[in-house]
N, C-alpha and C positions, 0 to 999 in steps of 0.2 A: 787460745781458749780462755786464758786468764784475763786477757784484756776485755774479751766479750763479757765475761762474768762481772768484771769490775764495772763496766759501763752499765750493764743491766742493774747492778746494785744501786748505782747513783741515780738511774732513772726511777727506780722505786722510791728512793729518798725524795726525788722531785715530786712524785705523785703524792707522797705523804704531805709534803709542804703545801702543795696547791690544794689538797683536800682540806687541810687545816685552815688555809687562807679563805677558801670558799665558804667555810663554816662561819667565819667571822664577817667576811665581806662577800655576800652572795653575788655581788656584781662581777666578781672574778669567775669566769666560766669554769665549771667542773669538767668541761671537755679537755682541758689541759691535762688533768689527772688521767683521763681516759687515754689520751695520746701517749703519755709516758708509760702507762701500764701495758698497752699494746706493744710499744717499742721494746720494752723489757721482755715481754712474752715471745716476741719474734726472735730476739737475740738468744734466748734460752731454749728455744724449740729443739735444736740439735741434741741437747743433753737429756731430753725426756726418755725414760725407759719405754720399751715397746708397748707395754700394756696401757700406760698413760697416754701415749701418742695415739693408740688405737681408739681409746675412749674419746679423746678430744676430736679426732677426725670424724667419728660418728656423730657427735654433738654438732660440730660445724656443718656436717653434711645435712642433718635434719633441719638446722636453721636456714641453710642456703636454699634448700628445696622450698621452705615456706616463703622466703623472700622472693624467689623466682616465680612461685605460684602467684603471689600478690602482685608482682610487677606485670605478669601476664594478664591480670584482671584490672590493670590500671590503678592499683592501689599504691599509696605512697608509704613505704616502710618508715618507721621511726629511726632515722639514721643517727640521731643523737643518742638514743638508747643503745644502738649497736656500738657506738664509740665509747660511751662512758657509763653504761648501765650498771656495771659492777665495779666501777672505778673506786668508789668509796669503800666497798667491801675489801678489795685487794689492798688499798692503801692502809686500811685498818690492820690487816694481817701483817703488813710490812712494819707498821708502827709498833705493834705489840711485840714484834721480834726483838726490839731494843730492850725490852724489860728483862730479857734473859741475862743481860749484863749485871743487873742489880737485884733480881728477885729469883732466888733459887734456894732449895733446902741446904742447910749447913752440911757440907761434906766433911764431917768430923773424921778424924783419923783414929778414933777409939777402936780398939781391936774387937771388943765385944758388942754384939748387936742386942737390942732389947728382945725379950721373949715373953710370951704369954698374952693374956687378954689386953693388957695395956698397950702392948706392941701392936696389936690389931688396930686399936682405936687411933694411936698416934700415926701409924702408917696410912690409915684410911683418911683421916682428916688432913694429913700432910699432903698426900697426893691429890686430894680434892681441891684444897685451897691453892696450892702451887700450880696444879694443872689448870685451874681456872684462869691463871695469869700467863704462865709460860707454856701452856699447852702440852703436847706429847713429850717434850724433852724432860718434863718432871718425872714421867714414868721411867724413862731410861736412866736418869740420875739415881733414882731410888732403887730401881730394879737391878742395876749393875752392882750396887752395894749389897743388896740382899741375896743375890744369886749364889748358889752353890755350884759345885763342879758339874752337876747334872741340870743346871738351870734353876728355874723357880718351881716351887711346889704348887700344887693345885690351889691351895688357899691363898698363897702369895699372889698368884696370877689373878685370882678372883678379886682380891682386895684392891690391887692396882688398877685393874680394868674397870670395875664398877665405881670405885672412888673417883677415877678420872672422868669417866663418861658421864657421871651424874652432874658434873659441872656444866654440861651443855644445857641443863634445865634453866640456868640463870646467869651464867657468866657473860658479862659484856665483852670479854676479851676472846671469846670463842668464835671460830668461823661460823658455828651454828647461829649465834646471835646476829652476826653480821649479815648472813644470808636471810635470816628471818626478818630483820628490820628492812632489808632491801626490798623484799618481795611481799611484805605486809605493811604497806604505808599506813601511818596513823597509830602504830603500836606504841604503847606507853611503857617505859621501863618499870615504873613503880607498880603498875598492874601486872606486868609479867612476873616481877619478883614475888607478888602476893601468891601466885600459883607455883612459880618455879622453885623458889627456895624451900617451901614445904615438901615438894616432890623430891628435891635433892636430899632433904633430911630423912625422908622415909626410905629412900634408896640406901643411904648410909646406915640407918638403923637395921634394915633388913640384912645388909651385908655384915655389919658388926656382930649381930646376934646369931647369924646363921652359919658361922664357921664350924667345921666339924672338929678341927684339932686346934682350938684356940689356945690351949694350954702350952702347946709345943710350937706355936707360931713364932717365927723369927722375923722381926720387922725392921723398920728404919728409925734411927734415933732422931726425934724431933724435939725442938725447944719452943715453948709458947711464944717467945719474943720474935722468933723467925716468921711467925704468921702475921705480924702487925702490918707489914708493908702490903701484902695482898689485900687485906681488909681495908686499908687506907685508900688504896687505888680505887676499889669498887665504890667506896663511900664518896670519894672526890668526884667521880663521874656523876653520881646521882645528885650531889649538891650543885655542881656546875649546871647540870641540865635543869635543876630546879630554879636557879636564878636567871638562866638564859634559855628558856624553853624552846625558842626557835632554832637553837643550835642542834644539829643532828648528832645523835649519840656516837655514830661512827666518826664524825668530824671531831668531836670532843676527845675521843681516844687518840686520834691522829695528832691532836694538839698536846695532850697531856703526857702520853707515853714517852716520846722522844725528849720532851722538855725535862721531865723528871729524871730520865736517864742521864742527860747531859749534866744536870746539876749534881746528881749523886756521884757519877763517875769523875767529873771534874774536880769535886771537892775532896774526894777520898783517895784518888789514885793518881800517882804521878804520871804514869804513861797512859793518860786517858786518850789522847789523839790517836796513837797507834792502835789502841784497842778498838776505838770506834771505827777507824778506817778498816781494820780487819773484819769487823762485823759487817760493814756495808759491802765490801768487795768479796768476801769469802762466805760469810754465813747467810746473808740475805738472798743471794742467788740460789741457795739450796731449797727455796720455796717454789722452785720451778714447777713441781707437780700441781700444787694448789693454784698457782698463777695460771697455768694453761687450762686447768679444769674450769676455773671460774670465767676465764675469757671465752672458752668454748661454750659454756653454759649460757653466757650472755648472748652469743650468736644464736643459739637454739631458742632462747626466750624471745629474741627479736623476731625470728622467723615464725615462731608459733603465734606471737602477737599479731603479725600480719595475716597469718592463715586464719586465725579465729575471727579476725575482723572481716575477712572475705566470706566466712561461713555464715554471716548474718547474725552473729552473737549467740551461737549455740552454747549452752551451759549445762553441766551435769546436775545442778541444783537451781532452784528458784530463789533460795535464800541461803544464808550461812549461819546456822545456829548450832546448838549443842549436838544434834543428830548428825548434821553435815560435817562438823568438826570430827566427830567420832569415826565416821566412815572414811574421812580423809586420812586420819591417823592410822587406821587399820590397813588401808591401802598402801600407805607409805611403808609401814612395817613389813608387810608381805613382800613388797618389791625390794626393800632393803635387804631382807634375808636372801633374796634371789640374786643379789649382787648389784642392785642399782644404787649408786652413790646418793646420799641424802640431798646434796646440792642440786642434782639433776631433777629430783622430785620437786624440790622447793621452787626451782626456776620454772619448771613446766606448770605445776599446779598454781603457783603464785600468779603466773601470767594468765592462766585460764580463768581464775576466779576474780580477777580485777573488776570486771563489770558488775559483780554482785555487790560491790562496795561493802565488803564484809568488815566486821569489827576487826581492826588491825591487831589488837591484843589477842583476841581469840585465835585468829589465823596464825599469828606468830607463835603462840604457845603450842598450837597443834604441830607446827614445824619443829619446834624445839623438843617437844616430847618424842616425836618420831625419831629425831636425831639421837637423843640421849639413850633411848631404849634400843633403837635399831643398831647402833654401832656396838652395843654391848653383846648382842646375840648373833649378829651377822658374821659368818666366817670370812666374809670378804671386806669387812671394815678395816680401816687403817690400823686401829689399835690391835685387833686380833691378828692381822697379818704380821704386824711388828712383834707381837708376843710369840707367834709361831717361829718367825725367822731368827729372832734375837735370843729367845729363852726356851726354845724347843717345846713350845706348847703344842700338844697333839692336834692334828687336823680335825676340824669340825668339833673340837672340844667346846667351843663357845656355845653351841646349841645345847649341849648336854649340861654344861656347868652353869649356864645362865638362863636356862629355859624357864624354870619355875619363878625365878626372880623377875624375868621379863614379863611373864604373865601377870604377876602381882603388880608390877609397875604400870602395865597397860590398864589394869582395872583402876588404879589410883589416878592415872592421867585422864581416863575417860570420865571419872567422877569429877575431877577438877574442872575439866572443860565444860561439862554440862552444868555444874554448879555456877561457874562464872557466867555462862550464857543465860541461865535462869535469873540470876541476881541482877546482872548488868542490864538485861533487857527490861 
């Protein structure tokens, strides 16, 4: 098993390298990255938990039916899409995992934890910015330090969940952004940030001022200097994309994240090679859930693309403006609460709406808003399942604790989408 995991880790590294190379030299086919990600997914398939394997089989089954239906109608499926449709997305997730080696909250050994309203804000901003870079592991790092014998309090769980989830509105290192950029071609990061960052700020303000017991809140000790690197990373991506606009955002991340990690680890740590090898062979294969889900979603998207082509171009809308974005957002939120993973919705809807030639930024922001709000309130989201299993959060608590917050954020997101559609049109 160890050798299989090691090989899968190195295959993911190869996918990152070829995605980065394809970004600089498009002559190098991205099908190589697709080949490596599929190979890694096949190797890691036996390690999938039962529920993830079930979901993947259902998605692959739906896609296969669409492909078979298209072939029976003498249609030619997009085989390149099947091989490498989500290769950039998966490569980005693998590349971002390297940042865990250099970007994390300071795990100070101080015995006392901060308390009161300042502790609320330091914890909220800390989990938001670090979560924007190193994803769910930031919640575990901070939650493990804050927990008491009975787990986390209601307010602690709310701060960690909302602070982390709000990063999906804007973070280029989130799977949400990778999926949105993949299925909303033409989206521009600068325009996404014009909507996403204000929405994230509103989410933080609602959470920070809405606590019931802020005076007794026990938080995580954060230092302002520790937040410099996450901010620098996000700014670097924007500047690189500004000077080289033809470079895809996901490719820039594949280029920047491992390179920065190699520089920092190599300069400051003596045992850098063993540490990097451990990350590749032990840590990276743990992304097998995300890997299988995105590969299976790619099969589904390819099959649906073939099916929709054979249906003569049926579409739910005649255009994609503010109203259509609002309806799409509401549909995604309802299905998310019912247990449909956001990436499944994004792959299906993104594939369906391609013929409309929708504004990429509007479509991407619709996807990001649905992801950020949906994972907060859905009892079946990864963050809430983790909070339940790791910190004894009660079942279905997410709907009760985050219900009013989610409704407020839905209203704000709808306003942002319609305002953008009205102004940009």
